[in-house]
C-alpha positions in Angstrom: 73.4 119.7 92.0 71.1 122.7 91.9 70.0 123.9 88.5 70.1 127.6 87.9 67.8 129.1 85.3 69.6 130.8 82.4 68.5 134.3 83.3 69.5 133.8 86.9 72.8 132.3 85.7 73.6 135.5 83.7 73.1 137.7 86.8 75.1 135.3 88.9 77.9 135.5 86.4 77.7 139.3 86.5 77.9 139.3 90.3 80.8 136.9 90.3 82.7 139.0 87.8 82.2 141.9 90.2 84.0 139.8 92.9 80.9 138.8 94.8 82.2 135.8 96.8 78.8 134.3 97.3 78.1 134.3 93.6 81.5 132.8 92.9 80.9 130.1 95.5 77.5 129.2 93.9 79.1 128.9 90.5 81.9 126.8 91.9 79.4 124.5 93.7 77.4 124.1 90.6 80.2 123.4 88.1 83.0 121.8 90.2 81.7 118.2 90.1 81.5 118.2 86.3 84.8 120.0 85.9 86.6 117.6 88.2 85.3 114.8 85.9 86.7 116.7 82.9 90.1 117.1 84.6 90.0 113.4 85.5 89.7 112.5 81.8 93.1 113.9 81.2 94.8 113.4 84.6 94.0 110.1 86.3 95.5 111.0 89.7 92.6 112.5 91.8 94.9 114.9 93.7 96.5 116.3 90.6 93.0 116.6 88.9 91.7 118.5 91.9 94.6 120.9 91.9 94.1 121.5 88.1 90.4 122.0 88.6 91.2 124.7 91.3 93.7 126.3 89.0 91.1 126.3 86.3 88.5 128.0 88.5 91.1 130.6 89.4 91.4 131.3 85.7 87.6 131.3 85.3 87.1 133.9 88.0 90.1 136.0 86.9 88.7 136.1 83.3 85.0 136.1 84.0 84.6 139.6 82.6 85.8 138.3 79.2 82.9 135.8 78.9 80.7 137.2 76.2 77.6 135.1 76.7 77.9 133.9 73.0 78.0 130.2 73.9 77.3 128.1 77.0 79.0 129.1 80.2 79.6 125.5 81.0 81.4 125.0 77.6 83.5 128.1 78.3 84.5 126.7 81.7 85.2 123.3 80.2 87.5 124.8 77.6 89.5 126.5 80.4 89.8 123.2 82.3 90.9 121.3 79.3 93.5 123.9 78.4 94.7 123.9 82.0 95.1 120.1 81.9 96.9 120.3 78.5 99.3 122.9 79.9 100.1 120.7 82.9 100.6 117.6 80.6 103.0 119.6 78.3 105.1 120.8 81.3 105.2 117.2 82.6 106.7 115.8 79.5 
């Protein structure tokens, strides 16, 4: 996993929010391994967890302009992933 310095991460987030596909790809590659782990904590089936992670990243990129840089970006993504998993589990019940 490649570490992106904070000032570079902020510009990468800005580019991704402007629909720069390369920036979105870089963010996905950086955070997807951890976020798959987050999803697997709630959904044990790997295929369902992968689907939920992808749904979560769709929400991340759709709402990227709403990220206010007030907390960590990773924490913001993690919250989206957890909420996506909770939503799935509620519907499954």
